[in-house]
N, CA, C and O atoms as a Tinker XYZ file with bonds, in Angstrom:
   156  protein
     1  N      4.775000  -16.194000   24.974000    73     2
     2  CA     3.673000  -16.808000   24.231000    64     1     3
     3  C      2.986000  -15.777000   23.317000    63     2     4     5
     4  O      2.480000  -16.129000   22.252000    81     3
     5  N      2.974000  -14.535000   23.730000    73     3     6
     6  CA     2.331000  -13.506000   22.903000    64     5     7
     7  C      3.259000  -12.992000   21.812000    63     6     8     9
     8  O      2.818000  -12.316000   20.883000    81     7
     9  N      4.557000  -13.315000   21.927000    73     7    10
    10  CA     5.519000  -12.769000   20.973000    64     9    11
    11  C      5.290000  -13.226000   19.536000    63    10    12    13
    12  O      5.282000  -12.381000   18.641000    81    11
    13  N      5.099000  -14.542000   19.263000    73    11    14
    14  CA     4.873000  -14.958000   17.868000    64    13    15
    15  C      3.613000  -14.341000   17.283000    63    14    16    17
    16  O      3.588000  -13.950000   16.116000    81    15
    17  N      2.577000  -14.256000   18.091000    73    15    18
    18  CA     1.324000  -13.660000   17.628000    64    17    19
    19  C      1.547000  -12.191000   17.290000    63    18    20    21
    20  O      1.060000  -11.692000   16.275000    81    19
    21  N      2.292000  -11.507000   18.159000    73    19    22
    22  CA     2.581000  -10.084000   17.933000    64    21    23
    23  C      3.369000   -9.890000   16.645000    63    22    24    25
    24  O      3.062000   -8.997000   15.855000    81    23
    25  N      4.386000  -10.724000   16.432000    73    23    26
    26  CA     5.194000  -10.589000   15.217000    64    25    27
    27  C      4.360000  -10.902000   13.986000    63    26    28    29
    28  O      4.528000  -10.265000   12.946000    81    27
    29  N      3.458000  -11.879000   14.092000    73    27    30
    30  CA     2.606000  -12.233000   12.954000    64    29    31
    31  C      1.671000  -11.080000   12.604000    63    30    32    33
    32  O      1.518000  -10.733000   11.432000    81    31
    33  N      1.049000  -10.488000   13.615000    73    31    34
    34  CA     0.147000   -9.359000   13.345000    64    33    35
    35  C      0.927000   -8.171000   12.824000    63    34    36    37
    36  O      0.456000   -7.450000   11.944000    81    35
    37  N      2.132000   -7.962000   13.370000    73    35    38
    38  CA     2.953000   -6.840000   12.920000    64    37    39
    39  C      3.325000   -7.026000   11.457000    63    38    40    41
    40  O      3.253000   -6.085000   10.666000    81    39
    41  N      3.726000   -8.253000   11.098000    73    39    42
    42  CA     4.098000   -8.522000    9.715000    64    41    43
    43  C      2.892000   -8.356000    8.800000    63    42    44    45
    44  O      3.014000   -7.837000    7.690000    81    43
    45  N      1.727000   -8.798000    9.268000    73    43    46
    46  CA     0.506000   -8.677000    8.464000    64    45    47
    47  C      0.157000   -7.205000    8.252000    63    46    48    49
    48  O     -0.157000   -6.794000    7.135000    81    47
    49  N      0.211000   -6.419000    9.317000    73    47    50
    50  CA    -0.100000   -4.986000    9.194000    64    49    51
    51  C      0.896000   -4.290000    8.285000    63    50    52    53
    52  O      0.527000   -3.418000    7.498000    81    51
    53  N      2.178000   -4.681000    8.397000    73    51    54
    54  CA     3.196000   -4.054000    7.572000    64    53    55
    55  C      2.973000   -4.384000    6.103000    63    54    56    57
    56  O      3.121000   -3.516000    5.243000    81    55
    57  N      2.615000   -5.639000    5.805000    73    55    58
    58  CA     2.357000   -6.018000    4.415000    64    57    59
    59  C      1.101000   -5.323000    3.903000    63    58    60    61
    60  O      1.038000   -4.937000    2.736000    81    59
    61  N      0.103000   -5.161000    4.764000    73    59    62
    62  CA    -1.115000   -4.444000    4.377000    64    61    63
    63  C     -0.797000   -2.993000    4.061000    63    62    64    65
    64  O     -1.297000   -2.437000    3.083000    81    63
    65  N      0.040000   -2.382000    4.894000    73    63    66
    66  CA     0.433000   -0.995000    4.660000    64    65    67
    67  C      1.207000   -0.885000    3.354000    63    66    68    69
    68  O      1.019000    0.058000    2.585000    81    67
    69  N      2.078000   -1.858000    3.113000    73    67    70
    70  CA     2.860000   -1.860000    1.878000    64    69    71
    71  C      1.945000   -1.976000    0.666000    63    70    72    73
    72  O      2.134000   -1.281000   -0.332000    81    71
    73  N      0.949000   -2.861000    0.757000    73    71    74
    74  CA    -0.004000   -3.021000   -0.348000    64    73    75
    75  C     -0.794000   -1.738000   -0.563000    63    74    76    77
    76  O     -1.029000   -1.334000   -1.702000    81    75
    77  N     -1.205000   -1.098000    0.528000    73    75    78
    78  CA    -1.944000    0.160000    0.410000    64    77    79
    79  C     -1.098000    1.228000   -0.270000    63    78    80    81
    80  O     -1.586000    1.965000   -1.127000    81    79
    81  N      0.183000    1.306000    0.118000    73    79    82
    82  CA     1.072000    2.297000   -0.496000    64    81    83
    83  C      1.265000    1.992000   -1.973000    63    82    84    85
    84  O      1.309000    2.903000   -2.801000    81    83
    85  N      1.381000    0.706000   -2.302000    73    83    86
    86  CA     1.554000    0.303000   -3.699000    64    85    87
    87  C      0.328000    0.696000   -4.512000    63    86    88    89
    88  O      0.453000    1.254000   -5.603000    81    87
    89  N     -0.865000    0.404000   -3.979000    73    87    90
    90  CA    -2.110000    0.745000   -4.677000    64    89    91
    91  C     -2.252000    2.256000   -4.809000    63    90    92    93
    92  O     -2.671000    2.756000   -5.853000    81    91
    93  N     -1.903000    2.981000   -3.750000    73    91    94
    94  CA    -1.994000    4.440000   -3.793000    64    93    95
    95  C     -1.058000    5.023000   -4.843000    63    94    96    97
    96  O     -1.452000    5.910000   -5.599000    81    95
    97  N      0.178000    4.532000   -4.896000    73    95    98
    98  CA     1.137000    5.054000   -5.871000    64    97    99
    99  C      0.672000    4.734000   -7.283000    63    98   100   101
   100  O      0.810000    5.558000   -8.187000    81    99
   101  N      0.118000    3.534000   -7.475000    73    99   102
   102  CA    -0.388000    3.166000   -8.796000    64   101   103
   103  C     -1.572000    4.061000   -9.164000    63   102   104   105
   104  O     -1.677000    4.525000  -10.300000    81   103
   105  N     -2.458000    4.299000   -8.201000    73   103   106
   106  CA    -3.620000    5.148000   -8.434000    64   105   107
   107  C     -3.191000    6.571000   -8.773000    63   106   108   109
   108  O     -3.751000    7.203000   -9.669000    81   107
   109  N     -2.184000    7.070000   -8.042000    73   107   110
   110  CA    -1.696000    8.428000   -8.306000    64   109   111
   111  C     -1.050000    8.515000   -9.680000    63   110   112   113
   112  O     -1.187000    9.521000  -10.377000    81   111
   113  N     -0.342000    7.452000  -10.067000    73   111   114
   114  CA     0.274000    7.445000  -11.400000    64   113   115
   115  C     -0.796000    7.471000  -12.477000    63   114   116   117
   116  O     -0.688000    8.208000  -13.456000    81   115
   117  N     -1.834000    6.658000  -12.288000    73   115   118
   118  CA    -2.940000    6.624000  -13.255000    64   117   119
   119  C     -3.605000    7.994000  -13.349000    63   118   120   121
   120  O     -3.919000    8.470000  -14.440000    81   119
   121  N     -3.812000    8.616000  -12.199000    73   119   122
   122  CA    -4.435000    9.936000  -12.158000    64   121   123
   123  C     -3.564000   10.960000  -12.873000    63   122   124   125
   124  O     -4.065000   11.808000  -13.610000    81   123
   125  N     -2.263000   10.874000  -12.650000    73   123   126
   126  CA    -1.332000   11.798000  -13.297000    64   125   127
   127  C     -1.363000   11.623000  -14.812000    63   126   128   129
   128  O     -1.412000   12.605000  -15.554000    81   127
   129  N     -1.335000   10.371000  -15.270000    73   127   130
   130  CA    -1.400000   10.111000  -16.711000    64   129   131
   131  C     -2.712000   10.621000  -17.298000    63   130   132   133
   132  O     -2.741000   11.173000  -18.398000    81   131
   133  N     -3.793000   10.430000  -16.552000    73   131   134
   134  CA    -5.107000   10.889000  -17.007000    64   133   135
   135  C     -5.119000   12.407000  -17.163000    63   134   136   137
   136  O     -5.611000   12.934000  -18.162000    81   135
   137  N     -4.572000   13.105000  -16.163000    73   135   138
   138  CA    -4.530000   14.568000  -16.222000    64   137   139
   139  C     -3.630000   15.049000  -17.355000    63   138   140   141
   140  O     -3.962000   16.012000  -18.046000    81   139
   141  N     -2.506000   14.390000  -17.546000    73   139   142
   142  CA    -1.589000   14.786000  -18.619000    64   141   143
   143  C     -2.216000   14.551000  -19.989000    63   142   144   145
   144  O     -2.000000   15.325000  -20.922000    81   143
   145  N     -2.989000   13.482000  -20.101000    73   143   146
   146  CA    -3.613000   13.176000  -21.381000    64   145   147
   147  C     -4.717000   14.174000  -21.702000    63   146   148   149
   148  O     -4.964000   14.473000  -22.870000    81   147
   149  N     -5.381000   14.690000  -20.676000    73   147   150
   150  CA    -6.485000   15.623000  -20.922000    64   149   151
   151  C     -6.022000   17.020000  -21.288000    63   150   152   153
   152  O     -6.780000   17.802000  -21.862000    81   151
   153  N     -4.772000   17.335000  -20.953000    73   151   154
   154  CA    -4.286000   18.686000  -21.267000    64   153   155
   155  C     -4.050000   18.863000  -22.755000    63   154   156
   156  O     -3.641000   19.938000  -23.192000    81   155
């Protein structure tokens, strides 16, 4: 009975982590472009 709930939370956490990594990579790219433009 706890298995579907566990898989749902696991999938949710994994998608959240994926979104965080995506946002972080985008933020780092923006920061890199900003630094390159200022040089």
